N, C-alpha and C positions, 0 to 999 in steps of 0.2 A: 504494500500500500504506500502510495506517495503521500508523505506528511506535509511537505513544503516544496513549492516550485520557486526557483530563483530566476533572476533576470540576467541572462547571459550577456546581453548587450551592455549592461552596467558593470560587467566584471564580477558579478556575483556567482562565482564558481566555488562551491563548497569543497575544500581540499582535505580538511581533517575535522574530526569530531571528538568531543569529550562530553560526558554526562556528569554533572555535579551531584553531590549528595542529596540535594533537595529535588532532583529530577530535571533540573534545567538542562536543556540540550544546547551545546555551544559548538559553533563551526567557524573555522577560518574561511573567509571569502577571498579567494586567491588574488584577484586583480582589483577588487573594490577597496582593499586596505582596511577591511573591517572584520570584526567578529560578530556573528549573528547569535542571538539568544532567543530561545523559544519563549522566554518569559518577559521579554522587553525589547527595547530598541537596539539596533546594531551599534557597536562602538568602534570608533576609529582608533587604531593602535598607535600609529606614528602620526604625530601632529604635523600640520602643514602639507606642502605639496610634494613630499618625498616620494621617490619611486619605489615604494615599499610593496613587495610581493609577499603575501602571507601564506605559509605552508603548514608545518607541523604544529600540533597543539597538545598540551599536557596539563595536568593539575597536580597539586601537592596535597598533603594531609589536611591543610586548612582550606581546601577548595579554591586556592588561588590559581589562576590560569597563567600559562606561559605559551607565547606564540613565537614561532620561528619566522624571522623576517629576512628576506633577501633584498639587497639594495646595492647600488653603486656608490652610495654615500657612506663613508666610513664611520659616521656618527650614528648610523641607523642600523646597519646590518648586525644581526645577532638574535638574542632571545629577549623578548619583552615580557614583563610580568604585570598583571592587573593588580594594582594596589587598592583600587576602589572603583565603583562604577564610573566609567568614562575617564579613568586615570590609569594610564599605562606608563611604565618606566623601563628603560633598558636594563635588564638583569645581567646579561653576559654579552660582551662584544665578540664579533668575529671578523675575520678579514673579508674584504669585499669580494675576493675570489671565491669565497665559499658558496657553494650551491646548496644551502641548507634545505632540509626536507623534514623527515620524521624526527621527533624528539621523545625522550623518555627519561625517567629518573631511576637510579639504582636505590637499593634499600638504605644506603648510607647518605643519600641526598646528592650524589654525583649526577650531574645532568649529562646525558649523551645526545649528540646530534649527528644525523647523517648528512654528509656532503655528497650529494648525488652526482655533481659535476666532476669532481676530482677523485671520486672513489675512495673517500676517507670517512672514518668515524672520529668525531671530535668529542672532547669531554671538558666539563667544568666542575671540579671538585668543590665541596662546601668551602666557603670563605674566599673563593676566587671570583673574578668578574670577567673572565675571558675564556672563550672556547679555544682549546688547543688540541693539536693532533694526538689522538689516542691510538689509532690503528690505520695503517695504509697497507693494503693487501690486494693481490690480483683478484681475489674473490669479490672485491667491492667495486671494481672499476666498471665504467660504462663500456660499450662496444665501439661506438662511433658517434660523431656529432650530427649524423644525417637526419634523424627524426626524433620526436619526443620520447619514443620507447628506447631506442638503441643508445640514446645519449643520457639516459637516467640509470646510474649505477645503484649503489646502496640507497635504499629508499625508506622503508618502514623500520622502526626499531621498537623492541619490547623486551623487558626483563621477564624471564620465566625460568623457574626451577634453577636458580643460581647462575644463569648464563644470560648473555645478551643475544637475542635473536634478531635477524635482519633479513630483509628481502633485497635482491638485486634484480630490478625490473629488466634491465638490458640483457643480463645473462640468464634470466628466467629461473633463479635459484632462491631457495630458502636456506639460511645459514644459522648455525649455532656457534657462538663465539664464547669460549670459556673466559672466566674472569678469575685471575690468580692474584689475590691480594691487591686488587684494584687495577692490575695490569692485564692486557689482553693475553689470552691463552690460545689453545688450539681453535682454528677455524674449520668447522666441519660442515660439509654440504649435506643437508638433510633431505631436500626435495629438489627436483629439476623439472624443466619444461613448464614452469609456471611464472609468467611475467607479471607478478603481483606488484601492487602498489603498497599500501599499508595493510595491517592485519591486527587481529586480536586473539587472545586466548580466553577460554572460560576456565573455571576452577578445576575442571577435570583434565586440563591439558589439551582439550580439543582446540584446533587452530582454525580460524576463519580468515580467509584471504580475499581481498578486493582485487580482482584480476582485471585491471583497467582496460587494456586493449581488447579483451575478449568479452567485455560487458557481462561478467559473471562474478558470482560469489561462490567460493569453493570452501568446503569443509574437509579437514583432515583429522581423523580421530587419532588418539595415541597409538593405536595398532596399525596406523597407516592407511585405513580405508578412506577413499576420497569420494565426495559427493558434490555435484553442482546443486547449489541451493536456490539460485536465482539467476535470471538472464535479462536480456533486453525486454522480454515480454512482461517482466515484473517492474519495469520502469527504469532499469539501470541504463545509464549513459556515461560510461567511463567511471566505474566505481573506484573511489580513491582511498577510503578509510572506513573502519568498522568499530562500533562500540557494542559490547555485549550488555544487554539489559535483562530485566526479570523475565520478559516474555518473548525474547528473540534477539534480533540484531537491528541496529541502526546503521545505515549505509549512506555515505555521501557519494553523489555522482557529480563529477566535475563538469561534464558536458563540453569537453574541450576537443577531443579527437572526433573524427567522423564528421557527419553532416547534420546531425539532429540538433546538437547544441541545446540540450534540455537538462540543465543542471537541477538537481533536486536532492531531497532527503527522503530515503525510503525506509519503511519499517518492514522487516521480515518476521512474521510471527512463527515461532518454532520453539521446541523444547531445548533449553540450554541448561548447562550446569550453573551453579551459583556464580553470578558475575562479580560478587563483592570480594575481589582479590585484595590482599593487604596493600595499602598505599605507602610510599616511602616517607621517611621522616622529613621534616622541614630542612631544606638545604641551608638556610640561615635566617 
């Protein structure tokens, strides 16, 4: 079921989604420079006419939102935090070369960010204010700059079962990256042939993937069974991110690739395990 239709012409392309503790749905609108709220008005993240592109979205234990922002302006690019309604501040800076995408927190409050353009994972530990290189690896790199899929390397990031999981859209892989005392460990390729964008786990370890170029949502159970849960017929147009909720999934559709350009928020009603996974401690 389509919950919300956005205006493609106004740059309202929902790229990532987070659900707060009170049930408020939040989504970054890629080219509009705003975060959409189901319970109120959209909020501009970066003030002024900055060339801000909004991508990844995450929340902390106090339900504060963090948005990843790409920009050619060195005072803008990085991770912005919502301090209060309509008040966002830059939490962690990044180099303008960084093609930021998915973001997530580790249990100790370390922030991880995917750099899809350069094929790197960046991190910002508690107390720091800058994203720095954490891992550069061939498993993270894009394939070529020729189109939006092949030019997008490491994309979605999530912490699960003591490891950092990642998708590489261009290579069509799902990766598990060990964490050894805060440092990157073994990079293990878990699944192939899946050009996924972002993804989510439920508490059983079932993986849900937004497979952007195929207009599908894919489920992979812990025993490896794969099922296509939704397609274009369900309203998907470039699914880009997933949130697990009590009665199914919320899926953002970017509406960028192809000809339809129908960005939206879709609710898929299905049985899922408990979505209430532990949240990380406050980073600072």
